[in-house]
C-alpha angles and dihedrals in degrees: 000000000000118000102214123054123179121195118201108206131035099219125118094284096050096043095046093047091050091050094049095046096047091044090053094046113020092183091069122099105230120181126180116205114202121181094208112082096213096251094093121076113261112258117250139023125241129354126204126231128190127223090244089058090048090053089053091049091048091051093049099039117000094185096056092040090056092050091050092050093048090054095045129098102235140183103035121143129233118235139175116223110208129179090259103037150324124278123195109228098190140339135266101307103112128105133183137178134198110262092227091052092048090052091050091053094046093045092052091046092051094047091046090066095044105269112154115225119199113192133193096031132114113212135192114224091222093057098051119110097226140118090221127029116196113197108207094154098127138240092323091050112171089197092057091046091051091058097031094134093048092049093044094233121196123173137181129185121231121243100236125069122226139187131199117225137156141213131217095236136058115252114226093247141348109277148163121229139168132208130194129213108177106305092339117105122198122190124195131196107198131180138160120245102173136011090271106026139070136181118233113192111184127195133194133182127226094271092054092042091059104032099046095051096249092126090057092046091052093054091060097053116106121222112278093016130111121246097246095176093055091045091053090053092048091050089058094045094049098034091127094049090047093049089233093304129121131257120254115232137199114175083325114182139133122283139173118228115255114223107203129196123179131186091215136005098215141052123185104312096345123095131179126228134193119335090000088067103033144352133212122188117271093234087083091049089236114137102084092034093057093042094054092045089050089053091054093050096046094049091049092048095050091050095043103044128073097221136037091237092053091047093052091048091049091048095051092042091054097045109031098072094054093040092051091049090050091048091055091052090046092049091058091045090051091051090051092055093042088058096040092120089072091060106031094102093056120107116271090248093055091044091051093052091047092047097049092050097039098106097041094243092110129039132205091268092052093052093044090051089065103026106027098157092050092045092051091050090048091057096052091096089067098054149303131289097040107193118254093218119082092217092059098052099085093054091045093051094051091046094057114110123244114221111180133141104271096016135058121174130177089219139008093247117065136166124240091256091047091052092052089057095044104049149337112257139186109239120212125182116223136163106146115120096218106076093174095056125118089261090055090046090055091049093052090048091052092049092052089059097042134081121294097250117139111262125232116194112211137179145115123330093236115142094251098037098063096053088047090057090048091052092049090048089055091052092048091050089053094052106030131054101222135085115282121200135185130213110230136174115266090245094054096089096137093048091047094049092046092050091054095040093052093047096250095122136014095215142355130223122208123209 
């Protein structure tokens, strides 16, 4: 094992990794280099942690995990605020902690085992005298950019713009809410992270960005400053949510989410950690979770493997599969929020069902198992006599008739042969995960200028291809006024029923 380890970046990932590695091997020299000198206020407000992450922390380092839990705001619910009511999404199993407080805990924990922390210095990975350089310098990582070709970096900006703010009171529960001002639509994700603080993350789409003046406000903001004009507007829009109080700011200005993909997370003696290596959209509350879990895996690999190269391979082999799975879920969640304008007038119950099943991790039966009354109300648009047993809902959904100009079906699930008898359709092959790409834009444009035949999206039955067809079907339903169907495997009953129930497809066709 190498004797000198340098960590670039004193955020949660870098500090926690340094603590774990030094704790496991006290003879190592572990130095954290952080560009901020500690006099400036830590960027950000609260961060969310899941119970599964807390279990991982407790397994790796019980002492630090207990300190994090003691400092966290725990037990709040998650709710969706619609224009016609409020729907609970799940019970009191959330926890959040102030980012500044989390950094204090992790800094103390690292120093307690002998980690050296050097603040107020910018370092170049190539100039560090270390056997291992761990780049934990975030989504804008200078280390990653320096070796972009070697890492195989690809990045893409999200469509929506977002801004992080805070409030000087604790909201009653985590929630999502939207507010209209003319054609402008503002969405907030709010959650408490201490007895007297909340995070307010606010999103806008391109129409709102232009029409509400935010684009003009943003042009006038100097580097390192908060966008005061935008904040003043948001305080007016969300006056009710804010209880008449102001928003807290901290270098608060609009951003677009950076979706990162890398071919490899290491090069020679340099390895990437957390957001420097990968990103997953914040609507799954994933950034800090993934970073801390990366730290655990990298520390274990460096202690357990004989060579640096073997350790890096073991680290990436352990983490990449779960990270990639999480990124796919987050990508679908991001697309759902980016297209929120198309759903915002739905009832709260329909929105809640669509939201909870947006990433494909939960199906209709899963949601109904926890929120049966809300799920039953959400299905009322499909027909009458919705079953009062969660286990009967999928069959009921697929048995509902489809009565649309140009297509009448006795049920929402039909075989290939049955479809041939029922109606002529236009078949389109699709398997790409990004249904808001330029290729998808061109497809939608072609369909607007084509005949009015119902559309059937076809393609392979690969695990990623079927959800991609469902997502494209949802987009086509938003933008075209004709039935949209999806080809699914015979065994994919839950996916098929969920797609129809949540308004992502009008019908499904089995092979």
